[in-house]
Every structure is written in C-alpha cells, then in structure tokens.
C-alpha positions in Angstrom: 154.5 11.5 3.8 155.3 8.0 2.6 158.9 6.9 1.8 159.9 4.3 -0.7 163.2 2.5 -0.9 164.4 3.0 -4.4 167.6 1.0 -3.8 165.5 -2.1 -3.3 163.6 -1.4 -6.5 166.9 -1.4 -8.5 167.9 -4.8 -7.1 171.0 -3.4 -5.5 170.3 -4.4 -1.9 174.0 -4.3 -1.0 174.1 -0.6 -1.2 172.7 1.6 1.6 169.0 2.4 1.0 168.3 5.7 -0.8 164.9 7.2 0.0 162.8 9.6 -1.9 159.7 11.3 -0.6 156.4 10.5 -2.3 154.0 13.4 -2.5 150.3 13.7 -1.7 148.1 11.1 -3.3 150.5 8.2 -2.8 149.7 5.2 -0.6 152.0 2.8 1.2 154.2 0.9 -1.2 153.9 -2.9 -1.1 155.2 -5.9 -3.1 153.8 -6.1 -6.6 150.9 -8.4 -7.6 151.9 -9.2 -11.1 148.4 -10.6 -12.0 147.0 -7.1 -11.6 149.0 -5.8 -14.6 149.3 -8.8 -17.0 146.6 -8.7 -19.6 145.1 -5.6 -21.2 146.7 -2.3 -22.3 149.0 -0.4 -19.9 150.3 3.1 -19.7 154.1 3.1 -19.4 156.2 6.1 -18.4 158.5 7.8 -16.0 157.8 9.7 -12.7 159.1 13.2 -12.2 158.9 16.2 -10.0 160.2 16.7 -6.5 157.5 14.5 -5.0 157.2 12.0 -7.9 153.7 13.3 -8.8 154.3 14.1 -12.5 153.6 11.2 -14.9 155.5 11.5 -18.1 153.9 9.0 -20.4 156.2 7.2 -22.8 153.4 5.3 -24.5 150.9 2.5 -24.4 151.9 -1.1 -24.5 150.5 -4.6 -24.4 152.0 -7.6 -22.6 151.3 -10.3 -25.2 151.5 -14.0 -24.5 154.9 -15.6 -25.0 156.7 -12.6 -23.6 156.3 -10.2 -26.5 155.6 -6.5 -26.1 153.0 -5.0 -28.4 152.0 -1.5 -29.5 155.3 -0.1 -28.2 158.8 -0.3 -29.6 162.0 0.6 -27.7 165.4 -1.1 -27.3 165.0 -1.3 -23.5 161.5 -2.9 -23.7 161.7 -5.6 -26.3 160.2 -8.5 -24.2 158.9 -9.1 -20.7 158.9 -11.9 -18.2 157.7 -12.7 -14.7 160.2 -13.9 -12.2 160.7 -14.1 -8.5 161.8 -10.4 -8.4 158.6 -9.2 -10.2 157.6 -8.0 -13.6 160.7 -7.3 -15.7 161.3 -5.8 -19.2 164.1 -7.2 -21.3 166.4 -5.2 -23.6 167.7 -6.2 -27.0 170.6 -8.2 -25.4 168.1 -10.2 -23.3 169.0 -8.6 -20.0 166.5 -7.1 -17.6 166.4 -3.3 -17.9 163.5 -2.4 -15.7 162.0 -4.6 -12.9 158.7 -3.7 -11.3 158.9 -4.9 -7.7 156.5 -2.6 -5.9 153.1 -1.2 -6.3 151.2 1.7 -4.6 147.9 3.4 -4.9 147.9 6.9 -6.4 144.5 8.7 -6.0 142.8 5.4 -6.2 144.8 3.9 -9.1 147.1 1.0 -8.7 150.5 1.9 -10.0 153.6 -0.4 -10.4 157.0 1.2 -9.6 160.5 0.3 -10.7 163.9 1.7 -10.8 165.6 1.5 -14.2 169.0 -0.3 -14.3 170.3 1.9 -17.1 169.5 5.2 -15.5 168.1 6.9 -12.4 164.6 7.2 -13.6 161.6 5.7 -11.7 159.2 4.0 -14.2 155.6 3.3 -13.7 152.9 1.0 -15.1 149.1 1.4 -14.7 146.0 0.2 -16.5 144.9 2.3 -19.5 141.4 3.6 -19.2 140.6 6.4 -21.7 138.4 9.3 -20.8 135.7 8.0 -23.2 135.4 4.7 -21.3 135.4 6.5 -18.0 132.4 8.5 -19.0 134.3 11.7 -18.2 132.7 15.0 -19.2 134.9 17.6 -20.9 134.1 21.2 -21.5 136.2 23.0 -24.2 136.9 26.6 -23.1 138.1 29.0 -25.8 139.8 32.1 -24.3 139.3 35.1 -26.6 138.8 38.8 -26.6 136.5 41.4 -28.0 139.0 42.3 -30.7 139.7 38.8 -32.1 136.6 38.1 -34.0 138.3 36.6 -37.1 140.6 34.3 -35.1 137.7 33.2 -32.9 135.5 32.3 -35.9 138.3 30.2 -37.4 138.8 28.3 -34.1 135.1 27.7 -33.6 134.7 26.4 -37.2 137.5 23.9 -36.5 135.9 22.7 -33.3 132.6 22.1 -35.0 134.3 20.1 -37.8 136.1 18.0 -35.1 132.7 17.1 -33.5 132.7 19.4 -30.5 129.1 20.2 -29.9 127.6 23.5 -28.6 126.7 22.0 -25.2 130.4 21.4 -24.5 131.8 24.7 -25.9 132.5 27.7 -23.7 133.8 31.0 -25.1 135.1 33.7 -22.9 135.3 37.2 -24.4 137.7 39.3 -22.3 137.8 43.0 -22.3 134.1 43.4 -23.2 132.1 46.5 -22.4 129.7 44.6 -20.1 129.5 41.2 -18.3 126.9 38.5 -19.2 126.3 35.0 -20.2 124.4 33.9 -23.3 123.6 30.4 -24.7 123.7 30.4 -28.5 123.5 27.6 -31.1 127.3 27.7 -31.2 127.9 27.3 -27.5 128.1 29.3 -24.2 129.3 32.9 -24.8 130.5 34.7 -21.6 131.5 38.3 -21.6 133.8 39.8 -18.9 135.2 43.2 -18.4 138.6 42.1 -17.2 141.5 41.0 -19.4 143.8 38.3 -18.2 144.5 36.8 -21.7 144.0 33.0 -21.7 143.8 32.9 -17.9 140.4 34.7 -18.2 138.9 31.6 -19.7 139.8 29.5 -16.7 138.9 32.2 -14.3 135.5 32.9 -15.9 134.6 29.2 -16.0 135.6 28.7 -12.4 133.6 31.7 -11.2 130.4 30.5 -13.0 130.9 26.8 -12.4 128.7 26.5 -9.3 125.7 28.0 -11.0 125.7 28.7 -14.7 128.6 26.7 -16.1 127.8 23.2 -17.5 128.6 20.3 -15.2 131.9 18.8 -16.2 134.8 16.8 -14.9 137.6 18.4 -17.0 138.2 21.7 -18.7 140.2 21.8 -21.9 141.7 25.3 -22.4 142.1 26.6 -26.0 143.3 29.8 -27.5 141.4 31.6 -30.3 144.7 31.8 -32.3 144.8 28.1 -33.2 143.4 25.6 -35.6 142.3 22.1 -34.7 142.2 19.1 -36.9 139.5 16.4 -37.5 141.0 14.1 -34.9 141.1 16.7 -32.1 138.2 15.5 -30.0 139.0 11.9 -30.5 142.6 12.4 -29.2 141.4 14.4 -26.2 139.0 11.6 -25.1 141.7 9.0 -25.7 143.9 10.4 -22.9 144.2 8.2 -19.8 141.7 8.8 -17.1 144.1 7.0 -14.7 146.0 8.0 -12.7 143.8 10.9 -11.8 145.8 14.2 -12.0 145.0 17.9 -11.7 146.6 19.1 -14.9 147.5 17.3 -18.2 149.2 19.7 -20.7 149.3 19.0 -24.4 152.8 20.3 -25.0 155.9 19.4 -23.1 156.5 21.7 -20.0 153.0 23.1 -20.4 153.7 25.5 -23.3 150.7 27.8 -24.0 148.8 26.3 -21.0 146.8 24.3 -23.5 145.5 21.1 -21.9 143.1 19.3 -19.6 142.3 20.8 -16.1 140.2 19.0 -13.5 137.2 21.1 -12.6 137.8 20.7 -8.9 141.4 21.8 -9.3 140.3 25.1 -10.9 137.9 25.6 -7.9 140.8 25.1 -5.5 143.0 27.6 -7.2 140.2 30.2 -7.7 142.0 32.8 -5.5 145.1 32.4 -7.5 143.2 32.7 -10.8 141.5 35.8 -9.5 144.9 37.5 -9.0 145.6 37.0 -12.7 142.8 39.3 -13.8 144.4 42.4 -15.3 147.9 41.1 -15.5 150.3 42.3 -18.2 151.2 40.4 -21.3 154.8 40.0 -20.2 153.6 38.5 -16.9 151.2 36.2 -18.7 154.0 34.9 -20.8 156.2 34.2 -17.8 153.5 32.1 -16.2 152.7 30.4 -19.5 156.4 29.3 -20.0 156.9 28.5 -16.3 159.9 30.8 -16.3 159.9 31.5 -12.6 158.2 28.3 -11.3 154.7 29.7 -10.8 152.9 28.1 -13.7 150.2 25.5 -13.5 152.7 22.7 -13.4 153.8 24.2 -10.0 150.3 24.8 -8.8 149.0 21.4 -9.6 149.5 18.7 -6.9 149.8 16.1 -9.6 150.2 16.3 -13.4 150.8 14.2 -16.4 151.8 14.6 -20.1 149.7 13.8 -23.1 150.4 10.5 -24.7 152.1 12.5 -27.4 153.6 15.7 -26.0 155.8 16.7 -28.9 156.3 20.3 -29.8 157.1 20.6 -33.6 158.2 23.9 -35.1 156.2 24.3 -38.3 157.7 27.6 -39.6 155.8 30.8 -40.1 152.5 31.8 -41.7 150.0 34.6 -42.0 146.7 32.9 -41.0 144.7 36.0 -40.5 144.0 39.2 -42.5 145.9 41.5 -40.0 149.1 41.0 -42.0 151.1 39.8 -39.0 153.5 36.9 -39.6 153.2 34.4 -36.8 155.2 31.4 -35.7 153.4 28.1 -36.2 153.9 25.1 -33.9 152.3 21.7 -34.4 151.0 19.8 -31.3 150.3 16.3 -32.7 149.1 15.0 -29.4 145.9 17.0 -29.9 146.0 17.5 -33.7 146.2 21.3 -33.5 148.3 24.2 -34.8 149.1 27.2 -32.5 149.9 30.6 -34.0 151.9 33.1 -32.0 154.0 36.1 -32.5 157.4 37.0 -31.1 158.4 40.6 -30.5 161.9 42.0 -31.1 162.7 44.9 -28.9 165.1 47.8 -28.7 167.6 48.2 -25.9 165.1 50.5 -24.2 162.5 47.7 -24.3 160.1 49.3 -26.9 158.9 46.9 -29.6 160.1 47.6 -33.1 158.2 45.0 -35.0 157.1 41.4 -35.2 159.4 38.7 -36.4 158.6 35.1 -37.0 161.7 33.7 -35.5 164.3 36.0 -33.8 167.9 35.5 -34.8 170.0 33.4 -32.4 172.0 35.5 -30.0 175.3 33.8 -29.0 175.9 33.9 -25.3 179.3 33.9 -23.7 179.6 32.3 -20.3 182.8 31.9 -18.2 183.5 28.3 -17.4 186.4 26.8 -15.5 189.3 28.3 -13.6 190.9 29.7 -16.8 187.8 31.6 -17.8 187.2 29.8 -21.1 184.2 31.1 -23.0 181.5 28.8 -24.4 179.0 29.8 -27.1 176.0 28.1 -28.7 177.9 26.9 -31.7 181.1 25.9 -29.9 184.3 27.3 -28.5 187.1 29.1 -30.2 190.4 27.6 -29.0 193.8 27.1 -30.4 194.9 24.1 -28.3 195.5 25.5 -24.8 195.5 23.1 -21.9 192.1 24.2 -20.6 190.5 23.1 -23.8 192.4 19.8 -23.9 191.5 18.9 -20.4 187.8 19.5 -21.0 187.7 18.0 -24.5 185.9 21.0 -25.9 185.5 21.5 -29.7 188.1 23.5 -31.5 187.7 26.0 -34.3 188.6 25.2 -37.8 192.3 25.7 -38.6 193.5 24.8 -35.2 194.9 21.6 -33.8 194.0 19.8 -30.6 197.6 18.7 -30.2 199.1 22.1 -31.1 202.0 23.0 -28.8 201.5 26.1 -26.8 199.3 28.5 -28.7 200.8 28.2 -32.2 198.2 27.7 -34.9 198.3 24.7 -37.3 200.3 25.6 -40.4 202.8 27.8 -38.7 202.5 31.5 -38.1 203.1 33.7 -35.2 201.8 32.5 -31.8 198.5 34.1 -30.9 196.8 34.7 -27.6 194.4 31.9 -26.7 190.9 32.9 -27.8 189.5 31.4 -24.6 191.2 34.2 -22.8 190.0 37.0 -25.0 186.5 35.6 -25.3 186.1 35.5 -29.1 182.6 34.5 -30.1 181.6 32.1 -32.8 179.2 33.2 -35.5 
C-alpha cells in the first residue's frame, strides 16, 4: 500500500510527518502539475473512509481567469491562485485555506490532494466528466414483489415520464410462483421465487448478467415504493464518471441502497448477494442503514456521493390505496420521493401499528465521574460543580452561579438532578 505525507500537504514541514495509508486503487503521490487542473470544470470534495477511498463531493467549480471561482460558493473557496507551493484556494480574508501540492492516480483518474488548513480533512480535485459524455450505459433496476402491483405501476409510469426507455428498464418480481424472464414493451420483467426485498433486484441482475441481462456499465437500483421526477434520468447521467468507483449512493450514508452500482462490482460480490436471498425484513433494514458495518459502503472498495446527497424529510402521506400512512423523504440529487413505513412495537417485539414518525424517546446516558445524565433536549441541573465544569445547559428556573444546590429565588435546597437522573421532556 502507498503512503502519503499529509504533514507536507498542510505546509507544516516543521512537525514530524503524519502518514495515512491509501487504499487499493491509489498510485504513488507526486508533486502536482497545476496545468492539468486549470481550465474546465472540476469536481471538488473531501476524502473519507479508513483508506481514503470514499469521495464526498462538495460540488462542481470552475477556475476562472483572474483568480475567480465559478459555479461554487463557499467562504473558504472564494478565489484561487497558483504559487510555488501549488494550487491554492483563498478564503474571504485572502488567506490560503487549502493548497493542492500533490497528485496521484486513482483507478486511472488524476486526482489532486490537499490538507485543509482549517481542519483535518483531505480535499481532492479532479476533472468533471459526466456519465453522458463518457458514453456509460446505465440499467435501471426496480426491485418489487408479486404483491406490490399498484406501487410498481406508479414507479414505472414515473420512469417513462422521465425518459427511461424499455431497453434500459429491468423489473425483478420477488416471491413469484415461478422463475422466468420476459421482454415486454415496458422493459425486462424477471420473476424469482426467493424474496430478499430490494437486494433481489441486484442479485437477480447479477445472476442473469452474463447471458440474458442487457450489457451495461452501471446498475441504478430503485424501489417500487417511490416516485421519480422529470429530471431523474438527466440527474443520473450528470453524475461524474471520474473517479471510477464501485458504488455511488444517492442519499448520505447509503440510505435505502438507492444509487449507482458498477456492474463488475455486483459480479464480484455475487456470493455475498446470494447469501441475502431469503433474509428477514429486520436484517434487510440493518444492511440498508449500515447499522453493523456490513452494508454496500463497507463492501465496496471505493465509493462516492452523489453531487447532491441531501436527505430531506417531507412529512407523511398515503400514496397508495392500502391506507397505510408512510413517511416521505425527498432525495433532490436524483429528483425522487421515497415512501417508507416505520413500525412501533410492543415490549414483546410484536408490531401494534404503523406510525408516520415515532415519538422521540429521551435517552439517559451517564457521563463524567459524578454520573451526570444527558438527554436529547438538555440536562436538568441546579448548578452543581459537575455542570459548571462542563458548561452544560441548565434547566429553566435555575442559575449557573447558584451556590450549592439552592434554586434561584430561594427555597429549600434540593438534591442535584444530575444525581437522581431526572429526564427532560
């Protein structure tokens, strides 16, 4: 594995060098050639992950003549300049905030690297080449089931309105009575007897890819319980084709597993996908939310966010005739709405109904040597020394400078509520 000296990237050569390991796909770092990055649109973002193989895109920018930065606005990237140290971004006060001194190849893409002066993040720059210009082929896989006909028809109607053609549409019907593949005027319809929820769409496509599945470079996974907008297909093909990564989720942290998967990545993890056939719903949700570190973000050797990876809570609605109220989240990066339900359970674990948004449950956690209690909405404290030392919030009607444990306004001294663990509402 290659090692890169991030202390030299930050311009603090006096300090001892601090090394971080670069994961698979990275080449040997070398001094930057500024001419390779000046001119044209660039992808700007941060590196993440234990091996610096997750590209969190912050946006697209243009290095305009005269030192101006176009198509991107941030207080730390107001202007740019080229100096003896490399390519530097300037903040609102005119000082350099990020200086790109090194470059390295990642899966064949030239990437500039820098250590930010205002934090510990490692920033990157690379050329912006959208999927449409790279002539990348995308197949849109809709994971559905034999019982979700209404939701599936709604999703397919939205795909047709967004310009997704039948040749690039693949529908997997899980839990069917028999297996088979049929080409219809609306797309490829594949029936499988297993039921692995949305993972059956990826598993079914990877199984049939060598023979009957259409030739493609990327697979975009969709659920049947969603609605896409008119700009959906255009936004998908506007995603960067460089650097080449295995997985590009739409939502932050890979929520719902909706996103772009490289076809060769699905072939590599086919044994892992085969193990997901017949999993329980609870286990599927654990993998979907990466709760125990075994989601696709952990399986992929490299990953990247969508250019817009926001997750916006859009309230609740009843989009289907089943009468179930579902939570609605808006993913503007792909112009789609995702409908999902949340179950409230008894103490025994049996579901008692569906709620759109469960009420917040305040959690009490012991902190510090005095055992103070913290909740979601703050800490109840009457001015004890443990609260003063940590500068924690106090409840209404108490004073930060109260002597001992006497409440403001007089009254008899009371026991410190951090000792008795009183919860806020």
